[in-house]
Structures are given as structure tokens and as C-alpha cells.
BADRENTOR-99426 format. One record per residue: residue in one letter; z, y, x of N, C-alpha, C, CB in turn. Coordinates in steps of 0.05 Angstrom, whole numbers. Glycine has a CB too. Layout:
<pts>
+-----+--------+--------+--------+--------+--------+--------+--------+--------+--------+--------+--------+--------+
| res |   n.pz |   n.py |   n.px |  ca.pz |  ca.py |  ca.px |   c.pz |   c.py |   c.px |  cb.pz |  cb.py |  cb.px |
+-----+--------+--------+--------+--------+--------+--------+--------+--------+--------+--------+--------+--------+
|   A |      Z |      Y |      X |      Z |      Y |      X |      Z |      Y |      X |      Z |      Y |      X |
...
+-----+--------+--------+--------+--------+--------+--------+--------+--------+--------+--------+--------+--------+
</pts>
This chain:
<pts>
+-----+--------+--------+--------+--------+--------+--------+--------+--------+--------+--------+--------+--------+
| res |   n.pz |   n.py |   n.px |  ca.pz |  ca.py |  ca.px |   c.pz |   c.py |   c.px |  cb.pz |  cb.py |  cb.px |
+-----+--------+--------+--------+--------+--------+--------+--------+--------+--------+--------+--------+--------+
|   M |    201 |   -188 |    -30 |    199 |   -189 |    -52 |    218 |   -204 |    -75 |    179 |   -194 |    -51 |
|   N |    216 |   -187 |    -94 |    232 |   -211 |   -109 |    223 |   -211 |   -135 |    264 |   -210 |   -110 |
|   L |    207 |   -227 |   -142 |    195 |   -236 |   -166 |    199 |   -250 |   -188 |    182 |   -244 |   -161 |
|   M |    195 |   -242 |   -213 |    201 |   -259 |   -241 |    177 |   -252 |   -253 |    230 |   -249 |   -261 |
|   S |    177 |   -286 |   -262 |    154 |   -294 |   -276 |    153 |   -300 |   -302 |    145 |   -311 |   -266 |
|   V |    132 |   -292 |   -335 |    142 |   -295 |   -352 |    118 |   -298 |   -366 |    162 |   -279 |   -357 |
|   D |    107 |   -323 |   -380 |     73 |   -316 |   -399 |     61 |   -307 |   -381 |     69 |   -292 |   -426 |
|   G |     44 |   -315 |   -357 |     30 |   -310 |   -344 |     32 |   -277 |   -331 |     10 |   -318 |   -359 |
|   Y |     51 |   -268 |   -334 |     60 |   -239 |   -320 |     84 |   -248 |   -294 |     78 |   -216 |   -349 |
|   Q |     80 |   -219 |   -280 |     92 |   -224 |   -263 |    116 |   -186 |   -264 |     66 |   -236 |   -236 |
|   A |    135 |   -186 |   -252 |    145 |   -174 |   -245 |    168 |   -162 |   -223 |    142 |   -176 |   -256 |
|   R |    168 |   -136 |   -204 |    177 |   -133 |   -183 |    211 |   -135 |   -190 |    165 |   -108 |   -172 |
|   I |    227 |   -144 |   -182 |    255 |   -136 |   -183 |    270 |   -123 |   -164 |    269 |   -154 |   -188 |
|   E |    282 |   -102 |   -170 |    302 |    -95 |   -150 |    325 |    -87 |   -152 |    295 |    -81 |   -138 |
|   Y |    350 |    -78 |   -139 |    375 |    -85 |   -152 |    380 |    -46 |   -137 |    397 |   -122 |   -137 |
|   N |    395 |    -38 |   -160 |    400 |    -10 |   -160 |    439 |     -7 |   -158 |    382 |      4 |   -194 |
|   P |    437 |      1 |   -131 |    472 |     -4 |   -130 |    482 |     23 |   -149 |    488 |     -1 |    -92 |
|   E |    472 |     46 |   -153 |    489 |     64 |   -171 |    494 |     54 |   -206 |    472 |     95 |   -170 |
|   T |    472 |     38 |   -209 |    480 |     26 |   -227 |    491 |     -4 |   -239 |    466 |     31 |   -234 |
|   D |    491 |     -6 |   -218 |    500 |    -47 |   -213 |    481 |    -56 |   -227 |    533 |    -63 |   -227 |
|   Q |    446 |    -51 |   -233 |    443 |    -58 |   -248 |    412 |    -69 |   -236 |    451 |    -41 |   -266 |
|   F |    394 |    -84 |   -245 |    374 |    -94 |   -242 |    353 |    -81 |   -253 |    376 |   -116 |   -247 |
|   R |    331 |    -65 |   -238 |    303 |    -64 |   -248 |    283 |    -83 |   -247 |    293 |    -45 |   -238 |
|   G |    263 |    -88 |   -268 |    237 |   -104 |   -259 |    221 |    -79 |   -277 |    232 |   -144 |   -271 |
|   E |    203 |    -84 |   -257 |    172 |    -71 |   -267 |    149 |    -90 |   -266 |    162 |    -45 |   -247 |
|   I |    140 |    -92 |   -292 |    112 |   -112 |   -299 |     84 |   -100 |   -282 |    103 |   -111 |   -336 |
|   L |     85 |   -115 |   -271 |     61 |   -120 |   -248 |     29 |   -128 |   -271 |     73 |   -156 |   -222 |
|   G |     17 |   -108 |   -253 |    -14 |   -115 |   -252 |    -33 |    -98 |   -293 |    -14 |   -168 |   -249 |
|   L |     -9 |    -84 |   -303 |    -15 |    -84 |   -330 |    -27 |    -48 |   -331 |     16 |    -95 |   -351 |
|   N |    -45 |    -41 |   -351 |    -61 |    -15 |   -355 |    -41 |      5 |   -363 |    -84 |    -16 |   -378 |
|   G |    -16 |     10 |   -350 |      6 |     21 |   -357 |     31 |     17 |   -349 |      7 |     20 |   -375 |
|   G |     52 |     29 |   -352 |     71 |     16 |   -353 |     95 |      7 |   -370 |     75 |     22 |   -339 |
|   A |    114 |     -9 |   -357 |    132 |    -31 |   -370 |    154 |    -43 |   -354 |    115 |    -53 |   -378 |
|   D |    173 |    -24 |   -355 |    202 |    -37 |   -346 |    227 |    -41 |   -358 |    209 |    -27 |   -328 |
|   F |    243 |    -56 |   -359 |    266 |    -65 |   -364 |    280 |    -66 |   -343 |    265 |    -85 |   -375 |
|   Y |    316 |    -78 |   -352 |    335 |    -81 |   -336 |    356 |    -91 |   -343 |    340 |    -64 |   -326 |
|   G |    374 |   -104 |   -328 |    388 |   -130 |   -339 |    412 |   -130 |   -310 |    362 |   -163 |   -343 |
|   S |    439 |   -137 |   -326 |    460 |   -142 |   -318 |    462 |   -171 |   -291 |    474 |   -145 |   -345 |
|   N |    434 |   -197 |   -304 |    433 |   -217 |   -295 |    413 |   -224 |   -302 |    449 |   -229 |   -298 |
|   P |    414 |   -255 |   -286 |    387 |   -266 |   -288 |    380 |   -265 |   -318 |    385 |   -298 |   -276 |
|   E |    394 |   -275 |   -336 |    385 |   -290 |   -367 |    378 |   -258 |   -383 |    420 |   -314 |   -388 |
|   E |    398 |   -243 |   -377 |    397 |   -214 |   -385 |    364 |   -195 |   -381 |    423 |   -200 |   -364 |
|   L |    361 |   -208 |   -355 |    328 |   -198 |   -333 |    314 |   -207 |   -350 |    318 |   -212 |   -298 |
|   R |    322 |   -232 |   -356 |    291 |   -239 |   -362 |    289 |   -240 |   -385 |    280 |   -263 |   -353 |
|   R |    314 |   -235 |   -411 |    302 |   -229 |   -434 |    298 |   -209 |   -446 |    309 |   -237 |   -446 |
|   E |    297 |   -180 |   -425 |    298 |   -158 |   -426 |    271 |   -143 |   -418 |    319 |   -153 |   -415 |
|   F |    258 |   -178 |   -403 |    232 |   -174 |   -388 |    201 |   -185 |   -417 |    237 |   -201 |   -353 |
|   R |    220 |   -213 |   -431 |    208 |   -220 |   -447 |    200 |   -213 |   -474 |    214 |   -235 |   -446 |
|   H |    219 |   -186 |   -477 |    226 |   -158 |   -497 |    198 |   -131 |   -487 |    269 |   -142 |   -484 |
|   S |    212 |   -133 |   -465 |    184 |    -93 |   -467 |    168 |   -117 |   -459 |    186 |    -50 |   -434 |
|   L |    153 |   -144 |   -449 |    127 |   -146 |   -450 |    112 |   -146 |   -475 |    121 |   -165 |   -438 |
|   A |    134 |   -166 |   -500 |    123 |   -155 |   -516 |    116 |   -134 |   -545 |    122 |   -165 |   -513 |
|   V |    139 |   -100 |   -528 |    131 |    -85 |   -535 |    103 |    -76 |   -529 |    146 |    -75 |   -532 |
|   F |     93 |    -77 |   -501 |     76 |    -70 |   -483 |     58 |    -73 |   -498 |     74 |    -82 |   -459 |
|   L |     56 |   -103 |   -498 |     28 |   -116 |   -504 |     24 |   -118 |   -538 |     26 |   -150 |   -489 |
|   E |     40 |   -109 |   -554 |     45 |    -98 |   -588 |     29 |    -66 |   -583 |     91 |    -94 |   -600 |
|   V |     38 |    -49 |   -576 |     28 |    -24 |   -567 |    -12 |    -32 |   -555 |     56 |    -12 |   -537 |
|   C |    -10 |    -39 |   -542 |    -41 |    -46 |   -535 |    -54 |    -63 |   -557 |    -45 |    -63 |   -505 |
|   R |    -44 |    -81 |   -565 |    -57 |    -90 |   -600 |    -62 |    -62 |   -612 |    -30 |   -111 |   -625 |
|   E |    -43 |    -57 |   -619 |    -42 |    -34 |   -642 |    -67 |     -2 |   -629 |      1 |    -21 |   -643 |
|   Q |    -79 |      1 |   -607 |    -87 |     17 |   -601 |   -118 |     -1 |   -586 |    -66 |     33 |   -587 |
|   G |   -121 |    -24 |   -584 |   -145 |    -24 |   -580 |   -143 |    -29 |   -552 |   -160 |     -1 |   -590 |
|   L |   -130 |    -38 |   -542 |   -122 |    -36 |   -498 |   -131 |    -58 |   -494 |    -83 |    -36 |   -480 |
|   E |   -137 |    -63 |   -473 |   -134 |    -91 |   -453 |   -112 |    -89 |   -434 |   -161 |    -97 |   -433 |
|   P |    -93 |   -100 |   -435 |    -66 |    -95 |   -431 |    -64 |   -103 |   -389 |    -44 |   -120 |   -457 |
|   R |    -79 |   -124 |   -381 |    -82 |   -125 |   -358 |   -104 |   -105 |   -345 |    -86 |   -150 |   -355 |
|   K |   -100 |   -100 |   -324 |   -123 |    -81 |   -308 |   -148 |    -98 |   -300 |   -111 |    -67 |   -278 |
|   Q |   -163 |    -90 |   -299 |   -188 |   -104 |   -289 |   -192 |    -89 |   -267 |   -213 |   -106 |   -307 |
|   Y |   -198 |   -110 |   -244 |   -211 |   -113 |   -224 |   -239 |   -125 |   -220 |   -196 |   -124 |   -213 |
|   S |   -254 |   -106 |   -204 |   -284 |   -110 |   -187 |   -282 |   -134 |   -167 |   -292 |    -81 |   -166 |
|   G |   -260 |   -132 |   -155 |   -279 |   -158 |   -139 |   -283 |   -143 |   -108 |   -317 |   -166 |   -158 |
|   K |   -293 |   -116 |   -111 |   -293 |    -99 |    -98 |   -268 |    -71 |    -87 |   -312 |    -94 |   -108 |
|   F |   -277 |    -69 |    -59 |   -249 |    -50 |    -53 |   -258 |    -41 |    -23 |   -213 |    -71 |    -54 |
|   N |   -256 |    -17 |    -15 |   -257 |    -10 |      7 |   -242 |     -8 |     33 |   -262 |      3 |      2 |
|   L |   -245 |    -17 |     58 |   -217 |    -26 |     74 |   -225 |      3 |    103 |   -218 |    -74 |     90 |
|   R |   -211 |     17 |    106 |   -208 |     36 |    121 |   -194 |     23 |    140 |   -198 |     58 |    111 |
|   I |   -212 |     10 |    160 |   -201 |     13 |    194 |   -208 |     14 |    212 |   -190 |      2 |    205 |
|   P |   -199 |     28 |    245 |   -210 |     30 |    275 |   -233 |     14 |    275 |   -191 |     21 |    298 |
|   P |   -252 |     32 |    288 |   -282 |     36 |    288 |   -273 |      5 |    312 |   -302 |     75 |    301 |
|   E |   -272 |      0 |    329 |   -250 |    -17 |    354 |   -257 |    -46 |    336 |   -203 |     -5 |    356 |
|   L |   -240 |    -41 |    313 |   -229 |    -74 |    302 |   -250 |    -80 |    276 |   -190 |    -74 |    288 |
|   H |   -261 |    -50 |    279 |   -288 |    -61 |    261 |   -314 |    -76 |    283 |   -305 |    -28 |    242 |
|   E |   -324 |    -67 |    301 |   -333 |    -82 |    325 |   -325 |   -113 |    333 |   -323 |    -65 |    346 |
|   Q |   -300 |   -114 |    340 |   -286 |   -147 |    339 |   -278 |   -159 |    319 |   -263 |   -151 |    352 |
|   L |   -281 |   -149 |    294 |   -290 |   -164 |    266 |   -317 |   -181 |    272 |   -298 |   -140 |    240 |
|   S |   -326 |   -151 |    279 |   -361 |   -166 |    272 |   -375 |   -191 |    281 |   -384 |   -149 |    282 |
|   L |   -358 |   -176 |    314 |   -365 |   -200 |    333 |   -349 |   -228 |    331 |   -362 |   -190 |    361 |
|   E |   -327 |   -228 |    318 |   -318 |   -255 |    318 |   -331 |   -273 |    296 |   -289 |   -255 |    315 |
|   A |   -345 |   -245 |    265 |   -357 |   -264 |    252 |   -380 |   -273 |    262 |   -361 |   -257 |    230 |
|   E |   -396 |   -256 |    274 |   -421 |   -274 |    289 |   -418 |   -303 |    304 |   -433 |   -256 |    312 |
|   I |   -385 |   -297 |    319 |   -384 |   -321 |    340 |   -377 |   -344 |    318 |   -357 |   -317 |    369 |
|   Q |   -368 |   -342 |    292 |   -359 |   -363 |    283 |   -384 |   -367 |    257 |   -326 |   -361 |    276 |
|   G |   -409 |   -348 |    258 |   -423 |   -365 |    243 |   -418 |   -352 |    214 |   -413 |   -395 |    247 |
|   K |   -403 |   -332 |    203 |   -405 |   -316 |    185 |   -403 |   -287 |    180 |   -394 |   -325 |    176 |
|   S |   -411 |   -279 |    148 |   -409 |   -256 |    144 |   -379 |   -238 |    152 |   -417 |   -255 |    119 |
|   L |   -384 |   -209 |    159 |   -353 |   -203 |    157 |   -332 |   -203 |    132 |   -350 |   -179 |    166 |
|   N |   -354 |   -207 |    115 |   -348 |   -209 |     85 |   -327 |   -233 |     79 |   -378 |   -214 |     68 |
|   A |   -349 |   -255 |     93 |   -330 |   -277 |     90 |   -303 |   -285 |    106 |   -344 |   -296 |     92 |
|   L |   -307 |   -273 |    136 |   -294 |   -274 |    151 |   -259 |   -259 |    144 |   -312 |   -266 |    170 |
|   A |   -273 |   -236 |    122 |   -248 |   -219 |    112 |   -223 |   -229 |     94 |   -260 |   -197 |     97 |
|   L |   -247 |   -240 |     78 |   -235 |   -262 |     56 |   -222 |   -283 |     58 |   -251 |   -272 |     43 |
|   E |   -229 |   -298 |     76 |   -205 |   -324 |     95 |   -184 |   -313 |    106 |   -218 |   -340 |    122 |
|   A |   -185 |   -290 |    115 |   -157 |   -274 |    126 |   -152 |   -271 |    105 |   -154 |   -248 |    144 |
|   L |   -157 |   -257 |     79 |   -143 |   -249 |     63 |   -126 |   -274 |     51 |   -158 |   -234 |     46 |
|   E |   -137 |   -284 |     47 |   -138 |   -320 |     21 |   -107 |   -327 |     40 |   -180 |   -360 |     30 |
|   N |   -106 |   -327 |     70 |    -92 |   -340 |     83 |    -69 |   -325 |     83 |   -103 |   -348 |    106 |
|   S |    -65 |   -296 |     87 |    -45 |   -282 |     94 |    -29 |   -285 |     47 |    -62 |   -243 |    115 |
|   L |    -43 |   -294 |     39 |    -21 |   -311 |     16 |    -22 |   -340 |      3 |    -22 |   -297 |     -9 |
|   G |    -20 |   -344 |     35 |    -15 |   -368 |     28 |    -42 |   -396 |     16 |      5 |   -360 |      8 |
|   A |    -57 |   -380 |      4 |    -74 |   -395 |    -16 |    -91 |   -421 |      2 |    -96 |   -371 |    -31 |
+-----+--------+--------+--------+--------+--------+--------+--------+--------+--------+--------+--------+--------+
</pts>
């Protein structure tokens, strides 16, 4: 995945061969904000502009611009995998949550 960062915000960048432009979508917002550009400089400039407009609208409407996360989510896995993971956590002397957290952090290279 191609990412671009500006002022602590990240955007996923995709190329559209039909328009011969790059499209960016700012991630983690409480709404949608995208931008387009033909080259990296134009893309970054439009990213900054789109972000500024989005943040201004949020200020005007009293909205939090970033999504809020509780730190909890449900994960659906096959019962057999659940059993194997629970046993592995016991073997390692960890909770299932600690084992899962460690695996998720490792998947991000953290």
C-alpha cells in the first residue's frame, strides 16, 4: 500500500490509469476527505489543502476530526483456532489477550 503523511495524518494513495492521476484518501477521519494530483508535489499540496478544508469544517461544526477508538474489537475465528491460541497462551503463561496483542503488534513491526 502506498501511504503519504502530512502533519500527523496519513493517506492511502492509488493510481487511476483512466484519469492518469493519483487519488489520495485521508485515513482515520470522522468523514471523508480525498484529493488528486498528477505528481508527488501536486499530490502533497492537494493533501494539505483537503486536510485544511476538512479541519476547518470540523472546527466550524464542533466535530472531532479523527475517529475515536475504544481499544476493543471483536474477532471472529474458527473454534479450533481459538482452542489452539488459548492453549498456546497457557503454555506461555500469558492471557489470550496478551498473546493476541503481541501478535498484532508484531504484524505492524512494532
